[in-house]
C-alpha positions in Angstrom: 27.2 -66.8 -37.1 24.1 -66.8 -34.9 23.8 -64.6 -31.8 24.0 -67.7 -29.6 27.2 -68.9 -31.3 28.8 -65.5 -31.1 27.9 -65.1 -27.4 29.2 -68.6 -26.5 32.5 -67.9 -28.3 32.9 -64.5 -26.6 33.0 -66.1 -23.1 36.5 -66.0 -21.7 38.3 -66.8 -18.5 38.4 -64.9 -15.2 41.1 -62.2 -15.2 43.8 -63.6 -12.9 45.8 -60.4 -12.9 42.8 -58.4 -11.6 42.2 -61.1 -9.0 45.8 -61.0 -7.8 45.7 -57.2 -7.5 42.4 -57.4 -5.6 43.8 -60.0 -3.2 46.9 -57.9 -2.7 44.8 -54.9 -1.7 42.7 -57.0 0.7 45.9 -58.0 2.4 46.9 -54.3 3.2 43.5 -53.1 4.4 43.1 -52.4 8.1 42.1 -55.8 9.2 43.7 -59.2 9.7 44.1 -61.0 6.4 41.0 -63.1 5.6 39.0 -61.7 8.6 36.1 -60.6 6.4 35.8 -64.1 4.9 33.3 -64.5 2.1 33.2 -60.7 1.5 36.9 -60.8 0.6 36.5 -63.7 -1.7 33.4 -62.1 -3.3 35.3 -58.9 -4.0 38.2 -60.9 -5.6 35.7 -63.0 -7.6 34.0 -59.9 -9.0 37.4 -58.4 -9.8 38.2 -61.5 -11.9 34.8 -61.3 -13.6 35.0 -57.6 -14.5 38.8 -57.4 -15.0 38.9 -54.5 -12.5 40.8 -54.8 -9.2 38.5 -52.3 -7.6 35.2 -52.9 -9.3 32.7 -50.1 -9.3 29.2 -50.5 -8.1 26.8 -49.8 -10.9 23.2 -50.3 -11.9 21.6 -53.6 -10.6 18.9 -55.4 -12.5 16.8 -58.5 -11.8 15.7 -60.3 -15.0 12.5 -62.1 -14.2 11.4 -64.3 -17.1 8.0 -66.0 -17.4 6.7 -69.0 -19.1 4.0 -71.7 -18.8 4.3 -75.4 -18.8 2.0 -78.0 -20.3 3.1 -80.5 -17.7 0.8 -78.8 -15.2 -1.9 -81.0 -16.9 -0.3 -83.9 -15.0 -1.3 -82.4 -11.6 2.2 -81.5 -10.6 1.5 -78.0 -9.1 -0.6 -76.7 -6.1 -1.5 -73.6 -8.1 -3.4 -73.3 -11.4 -1.6 -72.1 -14.6 -3.5 -68.8 -14.7 -1.4 -67.6 -11.7 1.5 -67.0 -14.1 -0.2 -64.2 -16.0 -1.8 -62.8 -12.8 1.6 -62.5 -11.2 3.0 -60.6 -14.1 0.5 -57.9 -13.4 1.6 -58.0 -9.8 5.3 -57.6 -10.9 4.7 -54.6 -13.1 2.5 -52.9 -10.5 5.3 -53.3 -8.0 3.5 -55.5 -5.5 5.4 -58.7 -5.5 8.1 -59.8 -3.1 10.8 -59.3 -5.8 9.6 -55.7 -6.2 9.9 -55.0 -2.5 13.4 -56.6 -2.2 14.6 -55.0 -5.4 13.6 -51.6 -4.1 15.4 -52.4 -0.9 18.7 -53.0 -2.7 18.2 -50.3 -5.4 17.7 -52.7 -8.3 15.4 -52.5 -11.2 13.1 -55.4 -12.1 12.8 -56.3 -15.8 9.9 -58.6 -16.6 9.8 -60.6 -19.8 7.3 -63.0 -21.3 9.2 -65.9 -23.0 6.3 -68.3 -23.1 3.2 -67.4 -21.1 0.2 -69.4 -22.4 -2.2 -66.5 -22.4 -1.9 -63.4 -24.5 -0.1 -60.6 -22.6 -0.9 -56.9 -23.0 0.6 -55.5 -19.9 2.7 -52.3 -20.0 6.1 -53.0 -18.6 6.3 -56.6 -19.7 8.8 -57.3 -22.5 7.1 -59.4 -25.2 9.6 -62.1 -26.3 7.1 -64.9 -26.5 8.6 -67.8 -28.4 5.4 -69.9 -28.2 2.4 -69.9 -25.8 3.6 -72.3 -23.2 6.0 -75.2 -23.3 4.7 -78.6 -24.3 3.8 -81.3 -21.8 7.2 -82.9 -21.2 5.5 -86.1 -19.9 4.1 -86.7 -23.3 6.6 -85.1 -25.7 9.3 -82.4 -26.0 8.9 -79.0 -24.3 9.8 -77.3 -27.6 11.7 -77.7 -30.8 15.4 -77.1 -31.1 14.7 -73.9 -33.0 12.4 -72.7 -30.3 15.1 -73.5 -27.7 17.6 -71.4 -29.6 15.1 -68.6 -29.9 14.5 -68.6 -26.1 18.2 -68.6 -25.5 18.7 -65.7 -27.9 15.8 -63.8 -26.5 17.5 -64.0 -23.1 20.8 -62.9 -24.6 19.2 -59.9 -26.2 17.4 -58.8 -23.0 20.5 -59.1 -20.9 22.6 -57.2 -23.6 20.0 -54.4 -23.6 20.2 -54.0 -19.9 24.0 -54.1 -19.9 24.1 -51.5 -22.7 21.9 -49.3 -20.4 24.5 -49.6 -17.6 23.7 -52.8 -15.6 26.9 -53.9 -13.7 25.2 -56.6 -11.7 22.5 -59.0 -13.0 20.2 -61.3 -11.0 18.1 -64.0 -12.5 14.5 -64.6 -11.6 11.5 -66.7 -12.8 7.8 -67.0 -12.9 6.0 -70.0 -14.2 3.5 -72.3 -12.5 4.8 -75.9 -12.8 8.4 -74.9 -13.6 10.0 -76.9 -10.8 9.0 -80.0 -12.7 11.1 -79.3 -15.8 13.9 -77.9 -13.6 13.9 -81.2 -11.7 14.0 -83.1 -15.0 17.0 -81.0 -16.1 18.7 -81.8 -12.9 18.0 -85.5 -13.2 19.3 -85.6 -16.7 22.6 -83.7 -15.9 23.2 -85.4 -12.6 22.1 -89.0 -13.3 20.0 -88.9 -10.1 16.7 -90.8 -10.0 13.7 -88.5 -10.2 12.9 -89.2 -6.5 16.1 -87.5 -5.5 15.7 -84.5 -7.8 12.1 -83.6 -6.9 11.0 -81.4 -4.1 7.6 -79.9 -3.1 7.7 -76.9 -5.3 4.9 -74.6 -4.3 3.8 -77.0 -1.6 2.3 -80.0 -3.2 1.0 -82.9 -1.1 2.3 -86.5 -1.2 0.0 -87.6 -4.1 1.1 -84.5 -6.0 4.8 -85.3 -5.3 4.3 -88.8 -6.7 2.6 -87.5 -9.8 5.6 -85.1 -10.2 8.1 -87.9 -10.0 6.1 -90.0 -12.4 5.9 -87.1 -14.9 9.6 -86.6 -14.8 10.4 -90.3 -15.3 8.0 -90.3 -18.3 9.5 -87.1 -19.7 13.0 -88.6 -19.6 11.8 -91.9 -21.1 9.7 -90.4 -23.8 12.2 -87.6 -24.8 15.6 -89.2 -24.2 17.5 -86.0 -23.7 21.3 -86.1 -24.3 23.0 -85.0 -21.1 26.1 -83.9 -23.1 24.0 -81.4 -25.1 22.6 -78.5 -23.2 20.4 -77.3 -26.1 18.9 -80.8 -26.5 18.1 -81.0 -22.8 16.5 -77.6 -22.8 14.4 -78.4 -25.8 13.2 -81.8 -24.6 12.5 -81.3 -20.9 13.1 -77.6 -20.2 11.0 -74.5 -20.3 11.0 -71.2 -22.3 11.7 -69.0 -19.3 14.5 -71.4 -18.3 16.0 -70.9 -21.8 15.7 -67.2 -21.5 17.5 -67.2 -18.2 20.2 -69.5 -19.6 20.7 -67.0 -22.5 21.0 -64.1 -20.0 23.6 -66.0 -18.0 25.6 -66.6 -21.2 25.3 -62.9 -22.2 26.4 -61.7 -18.8 29.4 -64.0 -19.0 30.3 -62.8 -22.5 30.1 -59.1 -21.3 32.0 -59.8 -18.1 29.1 -58.8 -15.8 28.6 -60.8 -12.6 25.3 -62.7 -12.6 23.7 -63.8 -9.3 21.9 -67.1 -9.8 18.6 -67.2 -7.8 17.1 -70.5 -6.7 16.1 -73.9 -8.2 14.7 -72.7 -11.6 17.6 -70.3 -12.1 19.9 -73.2 -11.1 18.4 -75.3 -13.9 19.1 -72.4 -16.3 22.6 -72.1 -15.0 23.2 -75.9 -15.6 22.0 -75.4 -19.2 24.3 -72.5 -19.7 27.2 -74.3 -18.2 26.7 -77.4 -20.4 26.5 -75.1 -23.5 29.7 -73.2 -22.5 31.5 -74.4 -19.4 33.5 -71.2 -19.0 30.2 -69.4 -18.1 30.4 -70.9 -14.7 33.2 -68.5 -13.7 30.9 -65.6 -14.1 28.1 -67.0 -11.9 27.6 -66.3 -8.2 25.2 -68.5 -6.3 22.9 -66.1 -4.3 21.4 -68.7 -2.0 20.6 -72.4 -1.4 16.9 -73.0 -1.5 14.9 -75.6 0.4 14.4 -77.6 -2.8 16.5 -80.7 -2.1 17.9 -80.8 -5.6 19.2 -77.2 -5.4 22.2 -78.3 -3.3 23.0 -80.9 -6.0 22.8 -78.2 -8.7 25.2 -76.0 -6.9 27.6 -78.9 -6.4 27.5 -79.7 -10.1 28.3 -76.0 -10.8 31.0 -75.9 -8.2 29.3 -72.9 -6.5 29.0 -72.0 -2.8 25.8 -70.1 -1.9 26.1 -66.8 -0.2 22.9 -67.3 1.8 20.9 -70.1 3.3 17.5 -68.7 4.3 15.0 -71.5 3.4 13.7 -69.5 0.4 11.6 -71.2 -2.2 9.7 -68.4 -4.0 11.8 -67.7 -7.0 11.1 -64.4 -8.9 14.7 -63.4 -8.2 14.2 -62.8 -4.5 17.4 -64.6 -3.4 19.4 -62.8 -6.0 18.1 -59.4 -4.8 19.0 -60.2 -1.2 22.5 -61.2 -2.3 23.0 -58.0 -4.2 23.5 -56.2 -0.9 26.4 -58.5 -0.1 28.0 -57.8 -3.4 27.6 -54.1 -2.7 29.2 -54.5 0.7 32.1 -56.5 -0.7 32.9 -53.9 -3.3 32.6 -51.1 -0.9 35.1 -52.8 1.4 37.4 -53.2 -1.6 37.2 -49.6 -2.6 36.5 -47.5 0.5 38.3 -49.2 3.4 41.6 -47.6 4.4 45.0 -49.4 4.0 47.3 -49.7 7.0 49.5 -46.9 5.5 46.6 -44.6 4.8 45.2 -45.0 8.3 48.5 -44.8 10.1 47.9 -48.2 11.7 50.7 -50.6 12.3 50.6 -53.8 10.3 52.0 -57.1 11.5 55.7 -57.7 11.1 
């Protein structure tokens, strides 16, 4: 049995007993029932994920995975492809937005090369390159089925390693110039939406660039004919290597009962792939935020997830996931540290 198959089969259901116990505790804390809103529901959700009614706060990790995309040759991005490798240097030197926000919430940033086109020799970057860049999806598949499996399994292995090291909360992040195009294609395939409804401005392209992006996605779907019932097929035909790695990490977190904060649009595409491969993985996902990409709201709707934050973010890297980690921390601290009515000597309602 392959690592992917084993991981998929290991994903179970949320622990309803732990959730009921967590909810019962929320009802006896010194506050009106439900008065902390989303924080209460978040604590209960994490209880169901972990199987612990009072989940402990442990190590927090952002998994930022990188890959390049041949579709940039179609003029779909405002930035050149070489920015991908340049940003990896920024990540490992601690100068990117994700580094700042991760430090703010006490999280580690783990950077992995799943498919950067250029050779990478940066200390601090995990080398799990499946191939040097995904193919141009407007003219053929992003990768082979075997390469798609390899990307998924690389993501599984990276997440498992971090969980073995003590990670109790994982956030997803991405880096890859042009990757909103395959993400939009994934959304279009799974949702049935026309490309025009699935495509946003990405890094800030102008109107002609947006039209080129729409055309590239339409051609990608026509040329490759991905099967919307098959997550692996969609990933291979119109996806990306970092998207595959992130999808694998989501599956691994679900199998290990570790909550995984889904970042923005690219991570949302990875979450859709993971969900189509194993629908039970959705229960272990938490939507960190809703980005300004118009298709992200549709992604979250397909996943049945409500975002914790709406802050007009569109950077990726794991920035939204990092910000949401502070909310998870707050929810778990309320669950564990707040006094009950009996402990505080406060009268409860009749």
